[in-house]
PyMOL Python script that loads the backbone (N, CA, C, O; Angstrom):
from pymol import cmd

cmd.read_pdbstr("""\
ATOM      1  N   MET A   1       0.771  -1.297  -0.011  1.00  0.00           N
ATOM      2  CA  MET A   1       0.140  -0.008  -0.070  1.00  0.00           C
ATOM      3  C   MET A   1       1.041   1.432   0.203  1.00  0.00           C
ATOM      4  O   MET A   1       0.826   2.611  -0.079  1.00  0.00           O
ATOM      5  N   LYS A   2       1.753   0.976   0.647  1.00  0.00           N
ATOM      6  CA  LYS A   2       3.280   2.473   0.551  1.00  0.00           C
ATOM      7  C   LYS A   2       3.398   2.823  -0.178  1.00  0.00           C
ATOM      8  O   LYS A   2       3.336   4.044  -0.319  1.00  0.00           O
ATOM      9  N   GLN A   3       3.656   1.981  -1.174  1.00  0.00           N
ATOM     10  CA  GLN A   3       4.501   1.851  -2.560  1.00  0.00           C
ATOM     11  C   GLN A   3       3.454   2.118  -3.754  1.00  0.00           C
ATOM     12  O   GLN A   3       3.960   2.159  -4.875  1.00  0.00           O
ATOM     13  N   ARG A   4       1.850   2.334  -3.652  1.00  0.00           N
ATOM     14  CA  ARG A   4       1.020   2.520  -4.326  1.00  0.00           C
ATOM     15  C   ARG A   4       0.787   4.107  -3.966  1.00  0.00           C
ATOM     16  O   ARG A   4       0.503   4.833  -4.918  1.00  0.00           O
ATOM     17  N   ILE A   5       0.883   4.676  -2.706  1.00  0.00           N
ATOM     18  CA  ILE A   5       0.814   5.610  -2.322  1.00  0.00           C
ATOM     19  C   ILE A   5       1.420   6.854  -2.971  1.00  0.00           C
ATOM     20  O   ILE A   5       0.941   7.894  -3.425  1.00  0.00           O
ATOM     21  N   PHE A   6       2.980   6.227  -2.813  1.00  0.00           N
ATOM     22  CA  PHE A   6       4.659   6.639  -2.827  1.00  0.00           C
ATOM     23  C   PHE A   6       5.383   7.208  -4.226  1.00  0.00           C
ATOM     24  O   PHE A   6       6.203   8.112  -4.383  1.00  0.00           O
ATOM     25  N   SER A   7       4.708   6.262  -5.220  1.00  0.00           N
ATOM     26  CA  SER A   7       5.210   5.855  -6.493  1.00  0.00           C
ATOM     27  C   SER A   7       3.826   6.232  -7.587  1.00  0.00           C
ATOM     28  O   SER A   7       2.606   6.186  -7.427  1.00  0.00           O
ATOM     29  N   GLY A   8       4.526   6.535  -8.498  1.00  0.00           N
ATOM     30  CA  GLY A   8       3.643   6.813  -9.496  1.00  0.00           C
ATOM     31  C   GLY A   8       3.037   7.883  -9.877  1.00  0.00           C
ATOM     32  O   GLY A   8       2.257   7.844 -10.829  1.00  0.00           O
ATOM     33  N   TRP A   9       3.294   9.028  -9.195  1.00  0.00           N
ATOM     34  CA  TRP A   9       2.806  10.007  -8.958  1.00  0.00           C
ATOM     35  C   TRP A   9       2.554  10.828 -10.487  1.00  0.00           C
ATOM     36  O   TRP A   9       3.471  11.048 -11.278  1.00  0.00           O
ATOM     37  N   THR A  10       1.079  11.232 -10.718  1.00  0.00           N
ATOM     38  CA  THR A  10       1.143  12.138 -12.223  1.00  0.00           C
ATOM     39  C   THR A  10       0.699  13.228 -11.989  1.00  0.00           C
ATOM     40  O   THR A  10       0.382  13.452 -10.821  1.00  0.00           O
ATOM     41  N   PHE A  11       0.491  14.440 -13.146  1.00  0.00           N
ATOM     42  CA  PHE A  11       0.014  15.392 -13.213  1.00  0.00           C
ATOM     43  C   PHE A  11      -1.608  15.001 -12.912  1.00  0.00           C
ATOM     44  O   PHE A  11      -2.270  15.651 -12.103  1.00  0.00           O
ATOM     45  N   GLY A  12      -2.089  14.001 -13.572  1.00  0.00           N
ATOM     46  CA  GLY A  12      -3.794  13.970 -13.155  1.00  0.00           C
ATOM     47  C   GLY A  12      -3.685  13.247 -11.198  1.00  0.00           C
ATOM     48  O   GLY A  12      -4.504  13.529 -10.323  1.00  0.00           O
ATOM     49  N   ARG A  13      -3.162  12.856 -11.120  1.00  0.00           N
ATOM     50  CA  ARG A  13      -2.898  12.021  -9.393  1.00  0.00           C
ATOM     51  C   ARG A  13      -3.495  13.544  -8.815  1.00  0.00           C
ATOM     52  O   ARG A  13      -4.615  13.919  -8.468  1.00  0.00           O
ATOM     53  N   ALA A  14      -2.000  14.288  -8.910  1.00  0.00           N
ATOM     54  CA  ALA A  14      -1.858  15.452  -7.938  1.00  0.00           C
ATOM     55  C   ALA A  14      -2.878  16.385  -8.131  1.00  0.00           C
ATOM     56  O   ALA A  14      -3.251  17.140  -7.233  1.00  0.00           O
ATOM     57  N   LEU A  15      -3.478  16.367  -9.568  1.00  0.00           N
ATOM     58  CA  LEU A  15      -4.941  17.604  -9.402  1.00  0.00           C
ATOM     59  C   LEU A  15      -6.034  17.174  -8.459  1.00  0.00           C
ATOM     60  O   LEU A  15      -6.715  17.787  -7.637  1.00  0.00           O
ATOM     61  N   TYR A  16      -5.960  15.513  -8.974  1.00  0.00           N
ATOM     62  CA  TYR A  16      -7.429  15.228  -7.965  1.00  0.00           C
ATOM     63  C   TYR A  16      -7.002  15.239  -6.832  1.00  0.00           C
ATOM     64  O   TYR A  16      -7.631  16.081  -6.191  1.00  0.00           O
ATOM     65  N   SER A  17      -5.933  14.530  -5.972  1.00  0.00           N
ATOM     66  CA  SER A  17      -5.859  15.335  -4.740  1.00  0.00           C
ATOM     67  C   SER A  17      -5.998  16.742  -3.905  1.00  0.00           C
ATOM     68  O   SER A  17      -6.441  16.997  -2.785  1.00  0.00           O
ATOM     69  N   VAL A  18      -5.359  17.633  -5.066  1.00  0.00           N
ATOM     70  CA  VAL A  18      -5.406  19.048  -4.567  1.00  0.00           C
ATOM     71  C   VAL A  18      -6.928  19.538  -4.597  1.00  0.00           C
ATOM     72  O   VAL A  18      -7.407  20.180  -3.662  1.00  0.00           O
ATOM     73  N   LEU A  19      -7.890  19.073  -6.112  1.00  0.00           N
ATOM     74  CA  LEU A  19      -8.927  19.473  -6.094  1.00  0.00           C
ATOM     75  C   LEU A  19      -9.969  19.137  -4.840  1.00  0.00           C
ATOM     76  O   LEU A  19     -10.701  19.836  -4.140  1.00  0.00           O
ATOM     77  N   GLY A  20      -9.523  17.024  -4.942  1.00  0.00           N
ATOM     78  CA  GLY A  20     -10.367  16.841  -3.405  1.00  0.00           C
ATOM     79  C   GLY A  20     -10.507  17.710  -2.513  1.00  0.00           C
ATOM     80  O   GLY A  20     -11.567  18.208  -2.134  1.00  0.00           O
ATOM     81  N   GLY A  21      -8.536  18.115  -1.824  1.00  0.00           N
ATOM     82  CA  GLY A  21      -8.748  18.406  -0.808  1.00  0.00           C
ATOM     83  C   GLY A  21      -9.271  20.071  -0.746  1.00  0.00           C
ATOM     84  O   GLY A  21      -9.643  20.597   0.303  1.00  0.00           O
ATOM     85  N   ILE A  22      -9.222  20.754  -2.028  1.00  0.00           N
ATOM     86  CA  ILE A  22     -10.327  22.279  -2.277  1.00  0.00           C
ATOM     87  C   ILE A  22     -11.392  21.985  -1.534  1.00  0.00           C
ATOM     88  O   ILE A  22     -11.726  22.433  -0.437  1.00  0.00           O
ATOM     89  N   ILE A  23     -12.184  20.744  -2.615  1.00  0.00           N
ATOM     90  CA  ILE A  23     -13.211  20.340  -1.986  1.00  0.00           C
ATOM     91  C   ILE A  23     -14.131  20.337  -0.287  1.00  0.00           C
ATOM     92  O   ILE A  23     -15.128  20.913   0.150  1.00  0.00           O
ATOM     93  N   ILE A  24     -13.187  19.406   0.229  1.00  0.00           N
ATOM     94  CA  ILE A  24     -13.096  19.395   1.481  1.00  0.00           C
ATOM     95  C   ILE A  24     -13.195  20.606   2.300  1.00  0.00           C
ATOM     96  O   ILE A  24     -14.140  20.760   3.074  1.00  0.00           O
ATOM     97  N   VAL A  25     -12.289  21.446   2.168  1.00  0.00           N
ATOM     98  CA  VAL A  25     -12.169  22.795   2.771  1.00  0.00           C
ATOM     99  C   VAL A  25     -13.463  23.478   2.698  1.00  0.00           C
ATOM    100  O   VAL A  25     -14.251  23.972   3.504  1.00  0.00           O
ATOM    101  N   GLN A  26     -13.379  23.305   1.305  1.00  0.00           N
ATOM    102  CA  GLN A  26     -14.597  24.440   1.351  1.00  0.00           C
ATOM    103  C   GLN A  26     -15.952  23.615   1.589  1.00  0.00           C
ATOM    104  O   GLN A  26     -16.859  24.371   1.241  1.00  0.00           O
ATOM    105  N   SER A  27     -16.432  22.527   1.980  1.00  0.00           N
ATOM    106  CA  SER A  27     -17.590  22.274   2.585  1.00  0.00           C
ATOM    107  C   SER A  27     -17.341  22.203   3.740  1.00  0.00           C
ATOM    108  O   SER A  27     -18.307  22.616   4.382  1.00  0.00           O
ATOM    109  N   ILE A  28     -16.403  21.837   4.467  1.00  0.00           N
ATOM    110  CA  ILE A  28     -16.586  22.585   5.997  1.00  0.00           C
ATOM    111  C   ILE A  28     -16.592  23.587   6.381  1.00  0.00           C
ATOM    112  O   ILE A  28     -16.915  23.852   7.538  1.00  0.00           O
ATOM    113  N   MET A  29     -16.167  24.602   5.358  1.00  0.00           N
ATOM    114  CA  MET A  29     -16.237  26.119   5.267  1.00  0.00           C
ATOM    115  C   MET A  29     -17.624  26.382   5.468  1.00  0.00           C
ATOM    116  O   MET A  29     -18.111  26.894   6.477  1.00  0.00           O
ATOM    117  N   GLU A  30     -18.305  25.958   4.327  1.00  0.00           N
ATOM    118  CA  GLU A  30     -19.596  26.067   4.021  1.00  0.00           C
ATOM    119  C   GLU A  30     -20.760  25.600   5.014  1.00  0.00           C
ATOM    120  O   GLU A  30     -21.640  26.355   5.426  1.00  0.00           O
ATOM    121  N   HIS A  31     -20.608  23.916   5.414  1.00  0.00           N
ATOM    122  CA  HIS A  31     -21.034  23.344   6.171  1.00  0.00           C
ATOM    123  C   HIS A  31     -21.800  22.648   5.423  1.00  0.00           C
ATOM    124  O   HIS A  31     -22.955  22.283   5.642  1.00  0.00           O
ATOM    125  N   GLU A  32     -21.137  22.466   4.525  1.00  0.00           N
ATOM    126  CA  GLU A  32     -22.075  21.209   3.482  1.00  0.00           C
ATOM    127  C   GLU A  32     -21.687  20.597   3.683  1.00  0.00           C
ATOM    128  O   GLU A  32     -20.568  20.569   3.171  1.00  0.00           O
ATOM    129  N   TRP A  33     -22.048  19.324   4.656  1.00  0.00           N
ATOM    130  CA  TRP A  33     -21.237  18.159   4.841  1.00  0.00           C
ATOM    131  C   TRP A  33     -21.393  16.707   3.813  1.00  0.00           C
ATOM    132  O   TRP A  33     -20.751  15.666   3.952  1.00  0.00           O
ATOM    133  N   MET A  34     -22.373  16.982   2.834  1.00  0.00           N
ATOM    134  CA  MET A  34     -22.601  16.142   1.434  1.00  0.00           C
ATOM    135  C   MET A  34     -21.137  16.196   0.534  1.00  0.00           C
ATOM    136  O   MET A  34     -20.578  15.280  -0.069  1.00  0.00           O
ATOM    137  N   GLY A  35     -20.694  17.813   0.705  1.00  0.00           N
ATOM    138  CA  GLY A  35     -19.121  17.716   0.286  1.00  0.00           C
ATOM    139  C   GLY A  35     -18.540  17.206   0.524  1.00  0.00           C
ATOM    140  O   GLY A  35     -17.635  16.684  -0.126  1.00  0.00           O
ATOM    141  N   LEU A  36     -18.838  17.120   1.699  1.00  0.00           N
ATOM    142  CA  LEU A  36     -17.053  15.797   1.917  1.00  0.00           C
ATOM    143  C   LEU A  36     -16.872  14.468   1.330  1.00  0.00           C
ATOM    144  O   LEU A  36     -15.757  13.996   1.105  1.00  0.00           O
ATOM    145  N   LEU A  37     -17.915  13.901   1.097  1.00  0.00           N
ATOM    146  CA  LEU A  37     -18.345  12.206  -0.065  1.00  0.00           C
ATOM    147  C   LEU A  37     -17.284  12.809  -1.026  1.00  0.00           C
ATOM    148  O   LEU A  37     -16.094  12.670  -1.306  1.00  0.00           O
ATOM    149  N   LEU A  38     -18.577  13.702  -1.447  1.00  0.00           N
ATOM    150  CA  LEU A  38     -17.310  13.956  -2.876  1.00  0.00           C
ATOM    151  C   LEU A  38     -16.096  14.635  -2.772  1.00  0.00           C
ATOM    152  O   LEU A  38     -15.350  14.261  -3.677  1.00  0.00           O
ATOM    153  N   GLY A  39     -15.539  15.539  -1.996  1.00  0.00           N
ATOM    154  CA  GLY A  39     -14.031  16.087  -1.791  1.00  0.00           C
ATOM    155  C   GLY A  39     -13.710  14.605  -1.274  1.00  0.00           C
ATOM    156  O   GLY A  39     -12.616  14.333  -1.768  1.00  0.00           O
ATOM    157  N   GLY A  40     -14.160  13.513  -0.502  1.00  0.00           N
ATOM    158  CA  GLY A  40     -13.207  12.435  -0.280  1.00  0.00           C
ATOM    159  C   GLY A  40     -12.741  11.658  -1.379  1.00  0.00           C
ATOM    160  O   GLY A  40     -11.635  11.140  -1.536  1.00  0.00           O
ATOM    161  N   TYR A  41     -13.862  11.653  -2.203  1.00  0.00           N
ATOM    162  CA  TYR A  41     -14.015  10.391  -2.822  1.00  0.00           C
ATOM    163  C   TYR A  41     -12.338  10.791  -3.960  1.00  0.00           C
ATOM    164  O   TYR A  41     -11.367  10.122  -4.316  1.00  0.00           O
ATOM    165  N   PHE A  42     -12.816  12.279  -4.173  1.00  0.00           N
ATOM    166  CA  PHE A  42     -11.487  12.660  -5.331  1.00  0.00           C
ATOM    167  C   PHE A  42     -10.029  12.342  -4.598  1.00  0.00           C
ATOM    168  O   PHE A  42      -8.988  11.803  -4.973  1.00  0.00           O
ATOM    169  N   ALA A  43     -10.458  12.913  -3.435  1.00  0.00           N
ATOM    170  CA  ALA A  43      -8.808  13.270  -2.767  1.00  0.00           C
ATOM    171  C   ALA A  43      -8.349  11.543  -2.585  1.00  0.00           C
ATOM    172  O   ALA A  43      -7.244  11.239  -3.034  1.00  0.00           O
ATOM    173  N   ALA A  44      -8.843  10.901  -2.205  1.00  0.00           N
ATOM    174  CA  ALA A  44      -9.101   9.243  -2.273  1.00  0.00           C
ATOM    175  C   ALA A  44      -8.615   8.656  -3.631  1.00  0.00           C
ATOM    176  O   ALA A  44      -7.812   7.724  -3.665  1.00  0.00           O
ATOM    177  N   MET A  45      -9.088   9.187  -4.654  1.00  0.00           N
ATOM    178  CA  MET A  45      -8.647   8.457  -6.103  1.00  0.00           C
ATOM    179  C   MET A  45      -7.537   9.524  -6.435  1.00  0.00           C
ATOM    180  O   MET A  45      -7.239   9.525  -7.630  1.00  0.00           O
ATOM    181  N   GLY A  46      -7.131  10.065  -5.973  1.00  0.00           N
ATOM    182  CA  GLY A  46      -6.108  10.641  -6.240  1.00  0.00           C
ATOM    183  C   GLY A  46      -4.707  10.277  -5.433  1.00  0.00           C
ATOM    184  O   GLY A  46      -3.666  10.411  -6.076  1.00  0.00           O
ATOM    185  N   VAL A  47      -4.611   9.756  -3.857  1.00  0.00           N
ATOM    186  CA  VAL A  47      -3.832   9.349  -3.472  1.00  0.00           C
ATOM    187  C   VAL A  47      -3.630   7.962  -3.386  1.00  0.00           C
ATOM    188  O   VAL A  47      -2.536   7.410  -3.267  1.00  0.00           O
ATOM    189  N   PHE A  48      -5.074   7.252  -3.473  1.00  0.00           N
ATOM    190  CA  PHE A  48      -4.785   5.823  -3.484  1.00  0.00           C
ATOM    191  C   PHE A  48      -4.873   5.112  -5.029  1.00  0.00           C
ATOM    192  O   PHE A  48      -5.289   3.975  -5.247  1.00  0.00           O
ATOM    193  N   ALA A  49      -4.224   6.367  -6.350  1.00  0.00           N
ATOM    194  CA  ALA A  49      -4.246   5.830  -7.342  1.00  0.00           C
ATOM    195  C   ALA A  49      -5.152   4.857  -8.032  1.00  0.00           C
ATOM    196  O   ALA A  49      -4.576   4.034  -8.743  1.00  0.00           O
ATOM    197  N   PHE A  50      -6.762   4.773  -7.944  1.00  0.00           N
ATOM    198  CA  PHE A  50      -7.747   4.541  -8.693  1.00  0.00           C
ATOM    199  C   PHE A  50      -8.228   5.039  -9.337  1.00  0.00           C
ATOM    200  O   PHE A  50      -8.056   6.244  -9.517  1.00  0.00           O
ATOM    201  N   GLY A  51      -9.172   4.214 -10.065  1.00  0.00           N
ATOM    202  CA  GLY A  51     -10.287   5.036 -10.994  1.00  0.00           C
ATOM    203  C   GLY A  51      -9.338   6.065 -11.773  1.00  0.00           C
ATOM    204  O   GLY A  51      -8.113   5.978 -11.680  1.00  0.00           O
ATOM    205  N   CYS A  52      -9.940   6.994 -12.508  1.00  0.00           N
ATOM    206  CA  CYS A  52      -9.112   7.782 -13.512  1.00  0.00           C
ATOM    207  C   CYS A  52      -7.902   8.619 -13.300  1.00  0.00           C
ATOM    208  O   CYS A  52      -7.095   9.156 -14.058  1.00  0.00           O
ATOM    209  N   ALA A  53      -8.057   8.544 -11.953  1.00  0.00           N
ATOM    210  CA  ALA A  53      -6.633   9.366 -11.247  1.00  0.00           C
ATOM    211  C   ALA A  53      -5.438   8.376 -11.820  1.00  0.00           C
ATOM    212  O   ALA A  53      -4.374   8.930 -11.546  1.00  0.00           O
ATOM    213  N   ALA A  54      -5.181   7.043 -12.554  1.00  0.00           N
ATOM    214  CA  ALA A  54      -4.527   6.207 -12.344  1.00  0.00           C
ATOM    215  C   ALA A  54      -4.394   5.789 -13.619  1.00  0.00           C
ATOM    216  O   ALA A  54      -3.384   5.161 -13.934  1.00  0.00           O
ATOM    217  N   GLY A  55      -5.288   6.042 -14.454  1.00  0.00           N
ATOM    218  CA  GLY A  55      -5.194   6.007 -16.225  1.00  0.00           C
ATOM    219  C   GLY A  55      -6.357   4.778 -16.159  1.00  0.00           C
ATOM    220  O   GLY A  55      -6.643   4.255 -17.236  1.00  0.00           O
ATOM    221  N   ASN A  56      -6.973   4.344 -15.051  1.00  0.00           N
ATOM    222  CA  ASN A  56      -7.836   3.321 -15.583  1.00  0.00           C
ATOM    223  C   ASN A  56      -9.285   3.630 -15.755  1.00  0.00           C
ATOM    224  O   ASN A  56     -10.192   2.999 -15.212  1.00  0.00           O
ATOM    225  N   CYS A  57      -9.436   4.676 -16.575  1.00  0.00           N
ATOM    226  CA  CYS A  57     -11.038   4.407 -16.834  1.00  0.00           C
ATOM    227  C   CYS A  57     -11.949   3.784 -17.852  1.00  0.00           C
ATOM    228  O   CYS A  57     -13.144   4.075 -17.883  1.00  0.00           O
ATOM    229  N   PHE A  58     -11.601   3.245 -18.378  1.00  0.00           N
ATOM    230  CA  PHE A  58     -11.941   2.555 -19.004  1.00  0.00           C
ATOM    231  C   PHE A  58     -11.606   0.339 -18.456  1.00  0.00           C
ATOM    232  O   PHE A  58     -11.971  -0.760 -18.876  1.00  0.00           O
ATOM    233  N   GLY A  59     -10.841   0.831 -17.483  1.00  0.00           N
ATOM    234  CA  GLY A  59     -11.104  -0.691 -17.314  1.00  0.00           C
ATOM    235  C   GLY A  59     -10.459  -0.491 -15.722  1.00  0.00           C
ATOM    236  O   GLY A  59     -10.099   0.615 -15.319  1.00  0.00           O
ATOM    237  N   ALA A  60     -10.368  -1.853 -14.813  1.00  0.00           N
ATOM    238  CA  ALA A  60      -9.412  -1.507 -14.129  1.00  0.00           C
ATOM    239  C   ALA A  60      -8.380  -2.587 -14.210  1.00  0.00           C
ATOM    240  O   ALA A  60      -8.494  -3.767 -13.876  1.00  0.00           O
ATOM    241  N   GLY A  61      -7.249  -1.897 -14.770  1.00  0.00           N
ATOM    242  CA  GLY A  61      -6.042  -2.629 -15.305  1.00  0.00           C
ATOM    243  C   GLY A  61      -6.489  -3.809 -16.933  1.00  0.00           C
ATOM    244  O   GLY A  61      -5.686  -4.604 -17.422  1.00  0.00           O
ATOM    245  N   ILE A  62      -7.303  -3.674 -17.223  1.00  0.00           N
ATOM    246  CA  ILE A  62      -7.316  -4.365 -18.453  1.00  0.00           C
ATOM    247  C   ILE A  62      -6.417  -3.698 -19.392  1.00  0.00           C
ATOM    248  O   ILE A  62      -6.354  -2.471 -19.454  1.00  0.00           O
ATOM    249  N   VAL A  63      -5.728  -4.469 -20.112  1.00  0.00           N
ATOM    250  CA  VAL A  63      -4.174  -5.029 -21.005  1.00  0.00           C
ATOM    251  C   VAL A  63      -4.885  -5.584 -22.092  1.00  0.00           C
ATOM    252  O   VAL A  63      -5.629  -6.540 -21.870  1.00  0.00           O
ATOM    253  N   PRO A  64      -4.692  -4.830 -23.989  1.00  0.00           N
ATOM    254  CA  PRO A  64      -4.923  -5.931 -24.274  1.00  0.00           C
ATOM    255  C   PRO A  64      -4.002  -6.713 -24.869  1.00  0.00           C
ATOM    256  O   PRO A  64      -2.934  -6.251 -25.270  1.00  0.00           O
ATOM    257  N   GLN A  65      -4.440  -8.381 -25.017  1.00  0.00           N
ATOM    258  CA  GLN A  65      -3.447  -9.170 -25.123  1.00  0.00           C
ATOM    259  C   GLN A  65      -3.070  -8.923 -26.663  1.00  0.00           C
ATOM    260  O   GLN A  65      -3.801  -8.384 -27.494  1.00  0.00           O
ATOM    261  N   THR A  66      -1.719  -9.453 -26.881  1.00  0.00           N
ATOM    262  CA  THR A  66      -1.260  -9.323 -28.538  1.00  0.00           C
ATOM    263  C   THR A  66      -0.666 -10.885 -28.341  1.00  0.00           C
ATOM    264  O   THR A  66      -0.138 -11.563 -27.459  1.00  0.00           O
ATOM    265  N   LYS A  67      -1.048 -10.998 -29.576  1.00  0.00           N
ATOM    266  CA  LYS A  67       0.089 -12.715 -29.695  1.00  0.00           C
ATOM    267  C   LYS A  67       1.077 -12.880 -29.789  1.00  0.00           C
ATOM    268  O   LYS A  67       1.146 -12.785 -31.014  1.00  0.00           O
ATOM    269  N   VAL A  68       1.913 -13.049 -29.523  1.00  0.00           N
ATOM    270  CA  VAL A  68       4.038 -13.060 -29.154  1.00  0.00           C
ATOM    271  C   VAL A  68       3.941 -14.205 -30.056  1.00  0.00           C
ATOM    272  O   VAL A  68       3.277 -15.235 -29.939  1.00  0.00           O
ATOM    273  N   GLY A  69       4.942 -13.722 -31.218  1.00  0.00           N
ATOM    274  CA  GLY A  69       5.491 -14.899 -32.023  1.00  0.00           C
ATOM    275  C   GLY A  69       4.517 -15.412 -32.960  1.00  0.00           C
ATOM    276  O   GLY A  69       4.484 -16.642 -32.932  1.00  0.00           O
ATOM    277  N   THR A  70       3.700 -14.878 -33.792  1.00  0.00           N
ATOM    278  CA  THR A  70       2.503 -15.003 -34.554  1.00  0.00           C
ATOM    279  C   THR A  70       3.087 -14.206 -35.689  1.00  0.00           C
ATOM    280  O   THR A  70       2.164 -14.084 -36.494  1.00  0.00           O
ATOM    281  N   LYS A  71       3.974 -13.706 -36.075  1.00  0.00           N
ATOM    282  CA  LYS A  71       4.221 -12.803 -36.706  1.00  0.00           C
ATOM    283  C   LYS A  71       3.925 -12.931 -38.423  1.00  0.00           C
ATOM    284  O   LYS A  71       4.900 -13.437 -38.977  1.00  0.00           O
ATOM    285  N   ALA A  72       2.559 -12.511 -39.585  1.00  0.00           N
ATOM    286  CA  ALA A  72       2.236 -12.679 -40.604  1.00  0.00           C
ATOM    287  C   ALA A  72       3.355 -12.483 -41.650  1.00  0.00           C
ATOM    288  O   ALA A  72       3.461 -11.263 -41.769  1.00  0.00           O
ATOM    289  N   ASP A  73       4.207 -13.069 -42.432  1.00  0.00           N
ATOM    290  CA  ASP A  73       5.134 -12.613 -43.721  1.00  0.00           C
ATOM    291  C   ASP A  73       3.901 -11.907 -44.118  1.00  0.00           C
ATOM    292  O   ASP A  73       2.781 -12.087 -43.640  1.00  0.00           O
ATOM    293  N   ILE A  74       4.314 -10.906 -45.249  1.00  0.00           N
ATOM    294  CA  ILE A  74       3.575 -10.682 -46.384  1.00  0.00           C
ATOM    295  C   ILE A  74       3.608 -11.815 -47.591  1.00  0.00           C
ATOM    296  O   ILE A  74       2.678 -12.014 -48.373  1.00  0.00           O
ATOM    297  N   ARG A  75       4.852 -12.505 -47.580  1.00  0.00           N
ATOM    298  CA  ARG A  75       5.454 -13.166 -48.679  1.00  0.00           C
ATOM    299  C   ARG A  75       3.780 -14.895 -48.328  1.00  0.00           C
ATOM    300  O   ARG A  75       3.115 -15.670 -49.015  1.00  0.00           O
ATOM    301  N   ASP A  76       3.994 -14.494 -46.678  1.00  0.00           N
ATOM    302  CA  ASP A  76       3.029 -15.770 -46.544  1.00  0.00           C
ATOM    303  C   ASP A  76       1.466 -15.703 -47.000  1.00  0.00           C
ATOM    304  O   ASP A  76       0.906 -16.799 -46.994  1.00  0.00           O
ATOM    305  N   ILE A  77       0.551 -14.413 -47.456  1.00  0.00           N
ATOM    306  CA  ILE A  77      -0.855 -14.191 -47.528  1.00  0.00           C
ATOM    307  C   ILE A  77      -0.528 -14.593 -49.518  1.00  0.00           C
ATOM    308  O   ILE A  77       0.374 -14.331 -50.313  1.00  0.00           O
ATOM    309  N   GLU A  78      -1.744 -15.274 -49.572  1.00  0.00           N
ATOM    310  CA  GLU A  78      -2.232 -15.212 -50.335  1.00  0.00           C
ATOM    311  C   GLU A  78      -4.105 -14.790 -50.895  1.00  0.00           C
ATOM    312  O   GLU A  78      -5.222 -14.999 -50.421  1.00  0.00           O
ATOM    313  N   PHE A  79      -3.494 -14.049 -52.256  1.00  0.00           N
ATOM    314  CA  PHE A  79      -5.132 -13.398 -52.517  1.00  0.00           C
ATOM    315  C   PHE A  79      -5.950 -14.290 -53.902  1.00  0.00           C
ATOM    316  O   PHE A  79      -5.363 -14.591 -54.941  1.00  0.00           O
ATOM    317  N   GLU A  80      -6.614 -14.430 -53.766  1.00  0.00           N
ATOM    318  CA  GLU A  80      -7.887 -14.760 -54.722  1.00  0.00           C
ATOM    319  C   GLU A  80      -8.901 -13.316 -56.136  1.00  0.00           C
ATOM    320  O   GLU A  80      -9.682 -12.364 -56.113  1.00  0.00           O
ATOM    321  N   GLU A  81      -8.179 -14.073 -57.003  1.00  0.00           N
ATOM    322  CA  GLU A  81      -8.433 -12.333 -57.240  1.00  0.00           C
ATOM    323  C   GLU A  81     -10.520 -12.865 -58.389  1.00  0.00           C
ATOM    324  O   GLU A  81     -10.730 -13.765 -59.203  1.00  0.00           O
ATOM    325  N   ILE A  82     -11.482 -11.790 -57.829  1.00  0.00           N
ATOM    326  CA  ILE A  82     -12.868 -12.552 -58.388  1.00  0.00           C
ATOM    327  C   ILE A  82     -12.877 -10.964 -59.559  1.00  0.00           C
ATOM    328  O   ILE A  82     -12.774  -9.739 -59.495  1.00  0.00           O
ATOM    329  N   LYS A  83     -13.106 -12.233 -60.687  1.00  0.00           N
ATOM    330  CA  LYS A  83     -13.782 -11.339 -61.619  1.00  0.00           C
ATOM    331  C   LYS A  83     -14.918 -10.972 -62.248  1.00  0.00           C
ATOM    332  O   LYS A  83     -15.656 -11.749 -62.854  1.00  0.00           O
ATOM    333  N   THR A  84     -15.150  -9.301 -62.068  1.00  0.00           N
ATOM    334  CA  THR A  84     -16.612  -9.122 -62.779  1.00  0.00           C
ATOM    335  C   THR A  84     -17.041  -9.231 -63.909  1.00  0.00           C
ATOM    336  O   THR A  84     -16.373  -8.802 -64.851  1.00  0.00           O
ATOM    337  N   LYS A  85     -18.203  -9.803 -64.093  1.00  0.00           N
ATOM    338  CA  LYS A  85     -18.633  -9.236 -65.464  1.00  0.00           C
ATOM    339  C   LYS A  85     -18.632  -7.801 -66.466  1.00  0.00           C
ATOM    340  O   LYS A  85     -19.138  -7.831 -67.588  1.00  0.00           O
TER     341      LYS A  85
END
""", "prot")
cmd.dss("prot")
cmd.show_as("cartoon", "prot")
cmd.util.cbc("prot")
cmd.orient("prot")
């Protein structure tokens, strides 16, 4: 957990953390307690690197799989000519 918090900081993570902190402070000053949830969520995304702050907006760590070692050579491709009338 320490490694996740202290490494891999990007501009997006820092931005989420700072904006979450600003929302928390503003919510406390205005006595808008529901804003604490919103600010806490954004701050946690930045600090703990989950969600969009970690670059995983499209899925949690989904990495497209590629086939290794199946390079098709151009000479191996066969074409069939189709004649039209």
